[in-house]
VOLUM-24769 format. One line per 10 residues: for each residue y negated, x, z negated of C-alpha. Coordinates in Angstrom, 3 decimals. Each point is the difference from the previous one (the first is absolute). Example, Ala and Ser with C-alpha at 12.3 -4.5 7.8 and 13.67 -1.06 7.14 Angstrom:
! residues 2
4.500/12.300/-7.800; -3.440/1.370/0.660
***
This chain:
! residues 294
-34.550/-116.995/19.106; -1.426/0.700/3.367; 0.193/3.352/1.906; -3.690/0.978/-1.068; 0.370/-0.639/-3.685; 3.476/1.753/-0.154; -1.637/3.069/1.682; -2.788/-0.234/-2.504; 2.446/0.080/-2.905; 1.855/3.020/1.307
-3.176/1.679/0.202; -0.598/-0.666/-3.601; 3.172/0.806/-1.387; -0.106/3.314/2.189; -3.637/1.044/-1.369; 1.047/-0.781/-3.539; 3.296/1.094/-0.015; 1.182/-2.872/-2.296; 1.373/-3.323/0.206; -1.191/-0.998/-3.709
-3.575/1.371/0.776; -0.398/-2.347/3.168; 1.538/-2.891/-1.837; -2.447/0.393/-3.012; -2.896/0.260/2.636; 1.400/-3.306/1.920; 0.821/-1.361/-3.474; 3.126/-0.947/1.014; 3.541/0.864/-1.174; 1.419/3.564/0.937
3.152/-1.636/1.564; -2.198/-1.851/2.586; -1.366/3.288/1.409; 3.471/1.571/-0.043; 1.317/-2.827/1.942; -2.765/-0.417/2.507; 0.337/3.753/0.806; 3.769/-0.439/0.265; -0.492/-2.847/2.490; -2.300/2.065/2.135
2.733/2.530/-0.010; 2.647/-2.370/1.160; -2.162/-0.847/2.679; -0.782/3.188/1.251; 3.269/1.334/-0.296; -1.361/3.116/-1.635; -0.168/1.249/-3.606; -3.638/0.568/-0.654; 0.359/1.232/-3.512; 2.360/2.149/-2.222
0.036/-1.549/-3.561; 0.121/2.140/-2.801; -0.336/-0.447/-4.088; -3.351/1.832/0.283; -1.586/-0.738/3.243; 0.230/-1.543/3.309; 0.158/2.621/3.043; -0.409/-1.008/3.665; 2.688/0.918/2.535; -0.657/1.354/3.042
-0.031/-3.441/1.574; -2.059/-1.114/-2.660; -2.491/2.721/0.686; -0.638/-1.000/3.391; 0.054/-3.659/-0.267; -2.861/0.588/-2.744; -1.863/1.913/2.428; 0.181/-2.818/2.585; -0.535/-2.917/-2.821; -3.248/1.848/-0.693
-1.262/0.206/3.638; 0.838/-3.532/0.461; -1.387/-1.472/-3.124; -3.273/2.099/0.498; -0.201/-1.749/3.632; 0.517/-3.463/-1.555; -2.719/0.795/-2.557; -2.412/1.342/2.416; 0.362/-3.073/2.228; -0.311/-2.574/-2.897
-2.940/1.906/-1.184; -1.808/0.090/3.138; 0.456/-3.545/0.536; -1.335/-0.670/-3.596; -3.157/2.359/0.636; -0.821/-2.294/2.903; -0.666/-2.445/-2.418; -1.735/2.523/-1.933; 1.247/-1.616/-3.359; 1.741/2.561/-2.392
2.911/-1.739/-1.630; 2.809/0.569/-2.330; 0.971/2.408/-2.969; -1.317/3.382/-1.084; 1.659/1.823/-3.019; -2.792/2.600/-1.073; 0.464/2.856/-2.536; -3.202/0.915/-1.659; -0.899/2.698/-2.366; -1.100/-1.512/-3.553
-3.326/1.231/-0.651; -1.421/0.352/3.315; 1.665/-3.321/0.932; -1.814/-1.749/-2.633; -3.045/1.413/0.233; -0.744/0.265/3.781; 3.039/-1.659/1.832; 0.528/-3.308/-1.699; -3.653/-1.526/1.288; 0.767/0.901/3.347
3.555/-1.322/0.002; -1.213/-3.420/-1.454; -2.756/-0.202/2.643; 2.700/0.808/2.575; 2.129/-2.939/-1.614; -2.767/-2.351/0.340; -0.792/1.055/3.752; 3.404/-0.327/1.200; 1.799/-2.779/-1.932; 3.313/0.135/2.129
0.415/3.429/-1.392; 1.905/0.011/-3.194; -0.467/3.183/-2.159; 2.524/1.341/-2.451; -1.839/2.963/-1.960; 1.866/2.449/-2.299; -2.601/2.219/-1.951; 1.707/3.253/-1.208; -0.693/3.648/0.062; 3.738/1.246/0.578
0.674/0.870/3.646; 2.212/-2.657/1.597; 2.638/0.221/2.688; -1.656/-2.578/2.499; 3.173/-0.518/1.899; 2.566/-0.345/-3.300; -2.482/-2.334/-1.597; -1.267/-2.060/2.814; -3.458/0.974/0.345; -1.984/-0.723/3.029
-2.936/1.989/-1.076; -0.853/2.489/-2.602; -3.322/1.317/-1.116; 0.419/3.830/-1.027; -2.570/2.359/-1.578; 0.945/3.593/0.451; -1.178/3.275/1.142; 2.836/0.540/2.528; 2.558/-1.862/1.656; 3.622/0.659/0.138
1.870/0.933/3.326; 0.908/-3.317/1.648; -2.433/-2.271/-1.773; -1.468/-2.571/2.556; -3.591/-0.314/-1.151; -3.331/-0.976/0.917; -3.213/1.458/-2.053; -2.251/-2.859/-0.880; -2.278/1.662/-2.899; -0.488/3.083/-1.850
-0.795/0.553/-3.674; -1.649/2.874/-2.218; 1.745/1.686/-3.029; -2.585/0.897/-3.015; 0.402/1.978/-2.775; -1.475/-1.837/-3.076; -0.631/0.495/-3.752; -1.810/-2.105/-2.671; -3.174/1.067/-1.382; 1.173/0.373/-3.515
3.084/2.066/1.244; -2.466/2.246/1.985; -2.153/0.457/-3.099; 2.580/0.998/-2.204; 1.954/2.400/2.593; -2.602/0.900/2.419; -0.357/-0.249/3.579; 2.430/1.613/2.576; -2.011/1.804/2.639; 2.913/0.832/2.394
3.598/-1.052/0.262; 1.576/3.283/-1.991; -1.835/-1.417/-3.006; 2.303/-3.113/-0.257; 2.343/2.313/-1.375; -1.562/-0.216/-3.367; -0.338/-3.695/0.049; 2.117/-3.064/-0.454; 0.675/-1.865/2.900; 1.821/-3.238/0.831
2.390/-0.117/2.667; 1.316/-2.558/2.456; 3.921/-0.102/0.347; 0.057/-1.727/3.398; -1.810/2.883/1.815; 2.822/2.434/-0.412; -1.039/3.159/-2.327; -2.486/-1.725/-2.529; -0.507/3.362/-1.007; -1.260/1.671/3.193
-3.293/-1.155/1.243; -1.556/1.287/3.424; -3.678/0.716/0.970; -1.800/1.439/2.777; -1.338/3.428/-0.912; -2.286/1.818/2.643; 1.422/-2.007/2.537; 3.535/0.478/-1.073; 2.499/-2.275/-1.680; 1.171/1.593/-3.223
2.260/-1.225/-2.771; -0.365/0.107/-3.747; 2.263/-0.702/-2.692; -1.412/-2.163/-2.636; 1.325/-0.914/-3.664; 0.613/-3.914/-0.238; 0.336/-1.564/-3.490; 0.186/-3.535/1.210; 1.790/-0.990/3.184; 0.360/-3.575/1.587
0.829/-1.715/3.511; -3.137/-2.097/-0.220; -3.552/1.162/0.944; -1.772/-2.912/-2.191; 1.678/1.166/-3.171; -0.952/3.884/0.641; -3.392/-0.917/0.753; -0.353/-1.758/-3.369; 1.699/2.508/-1.676; -2.736/2.213/1.677
-2.642/-2.224/-0.836; 1.109/0.284/-3.986; -0.268/3.624/0.241; 3.586/0.775/0.000; -0.411/2.745/2.849; -1.073/0.512/3.610; 1.922/-1.749/2.872; -0.524/-0.193/3.757; -0.256/-3.748/1.456; -0.257/-1.690/3.268
-3.281/-1.207/0.826; 0.996/-3.836/-0.313; 0.792/0.572/-3.710; -2.469/2.230/-1.209; -2.997/-1.556/1.579; -0.292/-2.630/-2.425; 0.405/2.478/-2.975; -2.677/1.918/1.447; -2.504/-2.745/0.614; 0.258/-0.642/-3.594
-0.330/3.254/-1.170; 3.035/0.334/-1.866; 1.185/2.944/2.080; -1.735/2.636/1.989; 0.878/1.792/3.114; 0.494/3.876/-0.411; 1.263/2.972/2.442; -1.818/-2.097/2.701; -0.726/3.331/1.918; 4.005/0.282/0.319
1.149/-3.028/1.740; 3.867/-1.047/-0.226; 1.680/-0.875/3.188; -0.775/-3.533/1.335; 2.533/-2.903/-0.189; 1.099/-1.842/3.211; 0.403/-3.770/-0.363; 2.991/-0.898/2.230; 1.578/-3.070/1.576; 3.722/0.759/-0.070
2.648/-1.798/2.255; 3.283/-0.114/-0.297; 0.864/1.320/3.682; -1.856/0.524/3.081; 1.349/-3.088/1.514; -2.342/-2.813/1.531; -2.398/-0.931/-2.736; -0.186/-4.148/-0.499; -3.578/-1.073/0.942; -0.352/-1.476/-3.367
0.294/3.878/-1.717; -2.036/1.480/2.782; -2.931/-2.365/-1.059; 0.510/0.613/-3.425; -0.161/3.937/0.352; -3.050/-0.621/2.119; -1.781/-1.954/-2.717; 0.615/2.413/-2.757; -0.996/2.946/2.239; -3.249/-1.923/0.735
-0.649/-1.285/-3.183; 0.842/3.603/-1.864; -2.457/1.721/2.541; -2.512/-2.405/-0.989
***
């Protein structure tokens, strides 16, 4: 293993805090990783990591070495990318995490077109609504739909979406049409569990954001299932436009409370860090932003 490969391995182990996790990502035995780190320590004459039964911890020497490794590796990556960019041919692997419904409905066609346009880029697409840890899972790019980012997130906004409150004509005929958000307390609602509290819905009322508690009889972590349940008259739900549009067009659901908009959704391209972003990833983000804007 050459010096740069050893640095890359050390940085990965330091970030994940586990020999086993790195070995699993690389598809090698744990002993291979531990032996290579031990060889690096022997070469440097410094103990980089303190091993325990639960987690690795960097020594003071390891912490200092980690920062230097990151600087060096970023410079190397930037230099190599600069040469590659002179050829203007994105190439290499991109592992991308995508939300399930939005990924299938809106992003998959763009990604397939991208793959045809850039045959030297290998895409590994993971469709899931769970919040992934980009560093621990080796993700190069994650598309996340959220109303707010967390502190420390490295992200670029590439689109936006609307939240709509919908109900079936049958439900409204049986239970009446709520005229303001407060009336939802007297209706049966359906909750999306991945959005935090499924029983707390927010609306703009007279220019101010207000929260309303609702009673949910059915909860799920998938918006397509909840919208189908809404279409079948099981209750009222709030859904993003990319899920609700098809049901609205067919007349299976109707939008209600349109005079009280819910906070919009941001669609973000999330990066594992603010280090140099490879050309292939930047080109993909630009493609997604351009197509979603259109």
